[in-house]
C-alpha positions in Angstrom: 0.0 0.0 0.0 1.2 3.5 -0.8 1.7 5.7 2.2 2.0 8.8 0.0 0.6 9.3 -3.5 1.4 12.3 -5.6 -0.9 12.6 -8.6 -0.4 15.1 -11.5 1.2 17.7 -9.2 1.7 21.1 -10.8 3.3 24.1 -9.0 3.7 27.5 -10.5 5.1 30.8 -9.3 3.6 33.7 -11.2 3.7 32.5 -14.8 6.5 30.0 -14.4 5.7 26.4 -13.9 8.2 24.8 -11.5 6.6 21.3 -11.3 4.8 20.0 -14.4 2.3 17.3 -13.7 4.4 14.7 -11.9 3.0 11.5 -10.3 4.8 9.0 -8.0 4.2 6.9 -4.9 6.0 6.3 -1.6 5.0 2.8 -0.3 5.0 1.9 3.4 8.4 1.0 4.9 10.2 2.0 1.7 12.7 4.6 0.7 12.1 6.5 -2.6 14.9 8.7 -3.8 14.0 11.9 -5.7 17.0 12.8 -7.9 17.9 15.7 -10.1 19.8 18.9 -10.6 19.2 22.2 -8.8 16.0 23.7 -10.3 14.6 20.4 -11.2 11.6 20.8 -8.8 12.7 18.3 -6.1 12.5 20.6 -3.1 9.4 22.3 -4.4 7.7 18.9 -4.6 8.7 18.2 -0.9 7.5 21.6 0.3 4.2 21.0 -1.5 3.6 17.9 0.5 3.9 19.8 3.8 2.2 22.9 2.6 5.3 25.0 3.1 5.4 26.8 -0.3 5.7 30.6 -0.2 2.7 32.8 -0.5 1.6 33.2 -4.2 2.6 29.7 -5.3 -0.3 28.0 -7.1 -0.7 24.2 -6.7 -2.8 21.8 -8.6 -3.2 18.0 -8.5 -3.6 15.7 -5.6 -1.3 14.7 -2.6 -2.8 11.7 -0.9 -1.6 10.5 2.5 -2.9 7.0 3.4 -5.5 7.4 0.6 -6.8 10.7 1.9 -6.4 14.2 0.7 -5.1 15.9 3.9 -3.9 19.6 3.9 -0.1 19.8 4.3 -0.3 21.8 7.5 -2.2 18.9 9.2 0.5 16.4 8.2 3.4 18.3 9.7 5.1 16.7 12.7 2.8 13.8 13.7 2.5 12.3 10.1 5.3 13.8 8.0 8.6 15.4 9.2 11.4 16.9 7.2 15.2 17.1 7.5 16.5 20.2 5.7 19.8 20.4 3.7 21.6 23.1 5.8 21.1 22.6 9.5 22.8 25.9 10.5 20.3 27.8 8.4 17.3 25.7 9.8 18.3 25.9 13.5 17.6 29.1 15.4 21.0 30.6 16.4 19.6 32.4 19.5 18.0 29.4 21.1 19.7 26.4 22.7 19.4 22.9 21.2 17.3 21.8 24.2 14.9 24.7 23.8 14.4 24.0 20.1 13.7 20.2 20.5 11.6 20.9 23.6 9.5 23.4 21.6 8.6 20.6 19.1 7.7 18.3 22.0 5.7 20.9 23.9 3.8 21.8 20.8 2.8 18.2 20.0 3.2 16.0 23.0 3.6 18.1 26.1 7.0 16.6 26.9 10.3 18.3 27.4 13.8 17.9 28.8 13.9 14.2 29.6 12.5 13.2 26.3 14.9 15.7 24.5 17.8 13.9 26.1 16.5 10.5 25.0 16.1 11.8 21.5 19.6 13.1 21.3 20.9 9.8 22.7 18.9 7.9 20.1 20.5 9.9 17.2 24.0 9.1 18.6 25.0 12.6 19.9 27.7 12.2 22.5 27.0 13.6 26.0 23.4 14.5 25.1 22.6 16.1 28.4 25.5 18.5 28.1 24.8 19.2 24.4 21.2 20.1 25.2 22.3 23.5 26.7 24.6 24.4 23.7 23.7 26.6 20.8 23.9 25.5 17.2 27.1 27.4 16.4 28.9 25.4 19.2 28.2 22.1 17.4 29.9 20.6 14.3 28.0 20.1 11.0 27.4 16.5 11.8 26.2 17.2 15.3 23.8 19.9 14.0 22.4 17.4 11.5 21.8 14.9 14.3 19.9 17.6 16.2 17.8 18.2 13.1 17.1 14.5 12.9 16.1 14.4 16.6 13.6 17.2 16.0 12.2 15.4 12.9 11.6 12.1 14.7 10.4 13.7 17.9 6.7 13.2 17.1 7.2 9.7 15.5 6.2 10.5 11.9 5.2 7.8 9.4 7.1 9.6 6.6 10.4 11.3 6.8 11.4 13.7 4.0 15.2 14.1 3.9 16.2 17.0 1.6 19.9 16.7 0.8 20.7 15.8 4.4 24.4 15.0 3.8 25.5 17.0 0.7 27.9 19.4 2.6 29.2 16.7 5.1 32.5 14.8 5.0 32.4 11.3 3.8 32.8 9.7 7.2 30.2 11.9 8.8 28.0 11.4 5.8 28.2 7.6 6.2 27.4 8.0 10.0 24.3 10.1 9.2 23.1 7.7 6.5 23.5 4.7 8.8 21.7 6.6 11.6 18.7 7.5 9.3 18.5 3.9 8.1 18.6 2.5 11.6 15.9 4.9 12.8 13.8 4.1 9.7 14.0 0.3 10.5 13.4 0.8 14.2 10.4 3.1 13.8 9.1 1.5 10.5 9.1 4.8 8.7 8.9 5.5 5.0 11.3 8.0 3.5 11.5 10.4 0.6 15.2 11.0 0.1 16.0 14.0 -2.0 19.5 14.2 -3.5 21.7 15.1 -6.4 24.2 12.4 -5.6 23.4 9.2 -7.4 26.1 7.3 -5.5 24.0 7.7 -2.3 20.8 6.5 -3.9 22.2 2.9 -4.2 22.9 3.0 -0.5 19.6 4.2 0.8 16.7 3.7 -1.6 14.7 0.9 -3.1 13.1 3.1 -5.8 14.3 6.2 -7.6 12.5 9.1 -9.4 14.6 11.2 -11.7 13.5 14.8 -12.3 14.6 17.5 -14.7 13.0 20.9 -15.3 9.9 20.1 -13.3 9.2 16.7 -15.1 9.8 13.1 -14.2 12.2 11.7 -16.8 12.4 8.2 -15.4 11.3 6.1 -12.3 11.6 2.6 -11.2 13.6 0.2 -9.0 17.1 1.4 -8.2 18.8 -1.7 -9.5 16.9 -1.6 -12.8 17.5 2.2 -13.3 21.2 1.9 -12.6 21.7 -1.2 -14.6 19.8 -0.1 -17.7 18.7 3.5 -17.6 16.2 4.3 -20.4 16.4 8.1 -20.4 19.4 10.0 -21.8 19.4 12.4 -18.9 19.6 9.6 -16.4 22.6 8.1 -18.3 24.2 11.6 -18.3 23.9 11.8 -14.5 25.3 8.4 -14.0 28.3 9.1 -16.3 29.0 12.5 -14.6 29.8 10.9 -11.2 33.5 10.9 -10.3 34.5 7.3 -9.4 37.3 5.9 -7.3 38.0 3.2 -9.9 38.8 5.8 -12.6 42.5 6.1 -13.5 44.3 9.2 -12.1 45.7 11.7 -14.6 49.4 12.2 -14.4 51.2 15.4 -15.5 54.9 15.6 -16.0 57.0 16.9 -13.1 58.1 20.6 -13.3 59.8 23.2 -11.2 58.6 23.7 -7.6 56.7 26.9 -7.1 55.5 26.4 -3.5 57.2 24.7 -0.6 56.0 24.5 3.0 58.4 23.5 5.8 57.0 22.7 9.2 54.1 25.1 8.7 52.1 25.5 11.9 49.1 27.6 13.1 47.5 27.8 16.6 44.4 29.7 17.8 44.5 30.7 21.5 47.0 28.0 22.2 45.1 25.3 20.3 47.1 23.9 17.3 45.1 23.8 14.1 48.0 22.9 11.7 51.0 21.0 13.1 54.2 21.1 11.2 52.9 20.7 7.6 55.6 20.1 4.9 55.0 19.7 1.2 55.9 20.9 -2.3 53.8 21.9 -5.3 55.1 22.0 -8.8 54.0 24.3 -11.7 51.0 23.0 -13.6 50.3 20.2 -11.1 47.5 19.7 -8.6 48.0 18.7 -5.0 44.8 17.3 -3.4 44.2 17.9 0.3 41.6 15.7 2.0 40.3 15.2 5.5 37.2 15.7 7.7 35.9 19.0 9.0 38.2 20.3 11.7 41.2 18.5 10.3 43.0 21.8 9.4 42.5 21.7 5.6 41.0 25.2 5.2 43.4 26.7 7.8 46.3 25.3 5.7 44.8 26.8 2.6 44.5 30.2 4.3 48.1 30.0 5.4 49.2 29.5 1.8 47.2 32.6 0.7 48.5 34.6 3.7 45.0 35.2 4.9 46.3 33.7 8.1 49.7 34.3 9.5 51.7 31.2 10.4 52.6 30.5 14.1 55.7 28.6 13.0 57.6 27.1 10.1 58.1 28.7 6.7 56.4 29.0 3.3 58.5 29.6 0.2 57.1 30.8 -3.2 59.6 30.3 -6.0 62.3 29.7 -3.4 61.6 33.0 -1.7 60.2 33.4 1.8 56.6 34.7 1.3 57.1 37.2 4.1 59.6 39.0 1.8 57.1 39.2 -1.1 55.1 42.4 -1.0 51.4 41.5 -0.2 49.9 43.1 -3.3 52.4 41.3 -5.6 51.7 38.0 -3.7 47.9 38.4 -4.1 48.2 38.8 -7.8 50.1 35.5 -8.1 48.1 33.4 -5.6 44.3 33.4 -5.6 41.5 31.4 -3.8 38.1 30.0 -4.8 35.9 29.5 -1.7 33.3 26.9 -1.2 30.3 29.2 -1.0 30.4 31.8 -3.9 27.2 33.5 -2.6 29.0 34.4 0.6 32.3 35.4 -1.2 30.8 37.6 -3.9 29.8 41.1 -3.0 26.0 41.3 -3.4 26.2 45.1 -4.1 28.6 44.7 -7.0 27.6 43.8 -10.4 29.6 40.9 -12.0 31.4 43.5 -14.1 32.5 45.4 -11.0 33.5 42.1 -9.3 35.8 41.2 -12.2 37.2 44.6 -13.0 37.9 45.9 -9.5 41.0 43.5 -8.9 42.2 44.4 -12.4 42.1 48.1 -11.5 43.9 47.6 -8.2 46.7 45.6 -9.8 47.0 47.8 -12.9 45.7 45.3 -15.4 44.2 47.0 -18.5 44.9 50.5 -19.8 41.4 51.9 -18.9 37.9 50.9 -17.8 36.9 50.0 -21.4 39.8 47.6 -21.8 39.1 46.0 -18.4 35.5 45.6 -19.3 36.6 43.8 -22.5 38.9 41.5 -20.5 36.1 40.8 -18.0 33.8 39.8 -20.9 36.5 37.5 -22.2 36.9 35.9 -18.7 33.1 35.2 -18.6 33.3 33.5 -22.0 36.2 31.4 -20.8 34.1 30.1 -17.9 31.0 29.6 -20.2 28.9 32.6 -19.3 27.5 35.2 -21.7 28.9 38.8 -21.8 25.5 40.1 -20.7 26.2 38.6 -17.2 28.5 41.6 -16.6 25.5 43.7 -15.8 23.8 41.3 -13.4 24.2 40.7 -9.7 25.1 37.5 -7.8 21.6 36.7 -6.7 20.5 36.5 -10.3 22.6 33.3 -10.9 22.4 29.7 -10.0 25.0 28.1 -7.6 26.9 26.6 -10.5 27.0 29.9 -12.4 28.1 31.8 -9.2 31.0 29.4 -8.8 32.0 30.0 -12.4 32.0 33.7 -11.6 34.2 33.1 -8.6 36.6 31.2 -10.8 36.6 34.0 -13.3 37.4 36.5 -10.5 40.3 34.3 -9.4 41.6 34.2 -13.0 41.3 38.0 -13.5 44.8 38.5 -12.1 46.3 35.6 -14.1 47.6 33.8 -11.0 50.2 31.1 -10.9 48.6 29.2 -8.0 44.9 28.8 -7.2 43.6 27.3 -3.9 40.2 25.6 -4.5 38.6 25.2 -1.1 35.7 22.8 -1.5 34.9 24.7 -4.7 32.5 22.0 -6.1 31.4 20.1 -3.0 27.8 21.4 -2.8 27.1 21.3 -6.6 25.0 18.9 -8.6 27.0 16.1 -10.2 26.4 17.5 -13.8 27.4 21.0 -12.8 30.3 19.6 -10.8 31.6 17.7 -13.8 31.4 20.9 -15.9 33.4 22.9 -13.4 36.0 20.1 -13.0 36.5 20.0 -16.7 36.7 23.8 -16.8 39.4 23.8 -14.1 41.4 21.1 -16.0 41.2 23.0 -19.2 42.3 26.3 -17.6 45.2 24.5 -15.9 46.4 23.1 -19.2 46.0 26.5 -20.9 47.7 28.7 -18.3 50.0 26.1 -16.6 48.4 27.0 -13.2 49.0 25.0 -10.1 46.1 24.0 -7.8 45.9 23.2 -4.1 42.6 21.3 -4.3 40.9 21.0 -0.9 38.0 18.6 -0.7 36.3 15.9 1.4 35.2 14.1 -1.7 38.0 11.5 -2.5 36.5 10.6 -5.9 36.7 14.2 -7.0 40.3 14.5 -5.7 41.3 11.4 -7.6 39.9 12.9 -10.8 41.8 16.2 -10.4 45.1 15.6 -8.4 48.6 14.3 -9.2 49.4 14.0 -5.5 47.3 13.8 -2.4 47.8 14.8 1.3 45.6 13.4 4.0 45.1 15.5 7.1 43.8 14.5 10.5 43.7 16.7 13.6 46.0 19.2 12.0 48.7 16.7 10.9 49.5 15.4 7.5 49.2 11.6 8.1 49.8 10.5 4.5 51.3 12.1 1.4 52.2 10.7 -2.0 51.0 10.0 -5.6 47.3 9.6 -6.1 47.4 6.1 -7.6 49.7 4.7 -5.0 47.8 6.1 -2.0 44.4 5.1 -3.4 45.6 1.6 -4.3 47.4 0.9 -1.0 46.8 3.5 1.7 49.3 3.1 4.6 47.5 5.0 7.3 44.3 3.6 9.0 42.6 7.0 8.7 43.1 7.1 4.9 41.7 3.5 4.7 38.6 4.7 6.7 38.1 7.6 4.4 38.2 5.5 1.3 35.9 2.9 2.8 33.3 5.5 3.5 33.1 6.7 -0.1 29.7 5.6 -1.7 30.2 3.4 -4.8 
């Protein structure tokens, strides 16, 4: 029997139709995966079920729960609960964890602190009673997501909607969260609608899959059947776009060393974040840096860009101590692409201003007109039209904004680019496009990359060498093929074992 049935659902905003007559079922005690790129209508479909669409949205069709047409607001909590993609945005920063879980319980069941502790213990949060009095910013990403899961299961729903619950998490934390959700589902006999853009996860969690594109269902069926013999070209494209651990690594010839770290260290208030990192990076090559959140990856990247000052050790660029290189000259030669382009692009600047300002500061281009021409050429290089110069960051998708961030980094024609989780939150198809773009630009300009990521399959597709960090230390360093084939450190083996296949 179907617990949830969606029949000819149509959702429009103004004159634009976001969901175009889709139909699917979620049977009892079953997980159905809803897969597609950003903008495909996945999240809009989920929000429609719970009646959480913004004012002005127009909905047609039927959403049946246990065979009855029940308003979404009456389903929330006791019948259907939702885990959102970004827990830090979903949790209220001014209330403690205990208050927020207790609010759900008081609203629905009249219970409070004792039950809140039991829920945090059930979702595997260490020291649940102590964590109850903490605020969201005092927890790691994985702990925040466990709190969101505790809130979702508090009222014992029959259907759990998980909207990209692990997309921004490290592979080991991702594996823990998926195992936790699966265990809770079995124990509580829940059904689940699992929304994701990562097809590797679908094989782990779901029995059935629904593939969406541009508001339409392109294919649906059993996971094994769809993966073995996809009927739709779009499904085949998504499957082919996934980086895989079994793909051969690309090797580039050795060249001169442009960056060398010797015993590089950084502490914050006496707490070491990076402990004696030593490595070399050659021209035109990529050094992958992997590890969990809190391992020191981003801190190391910020030390390389001089956005943090080292507490110890030395960093040499072309054999010269970076402290002897004037800051403005160094910034022209070393650039960084951050994980979240929406946060790193100035919302008040047009894209034209974003690209031409660093050129003006560094004296690139004879005048404003020449800089504008160069900016248009940069946009063309990253696959965006020249008309984008006159738009603002909020007018672009996540993938387009990341292309703009890459164009901004290229505006100064750097020798070294640090890519800090630059593709981790993107759909597999957009991710594949940007990885191909980064490879092409590297070949054209002979740039070097320090490629920071928690996705080991992506690192293998990009890097010549890889470093593995844990608790601020580099625990393994060597050629990609050698380390992936025969990792020497137990932590590296654990990371590789956690990658979905």
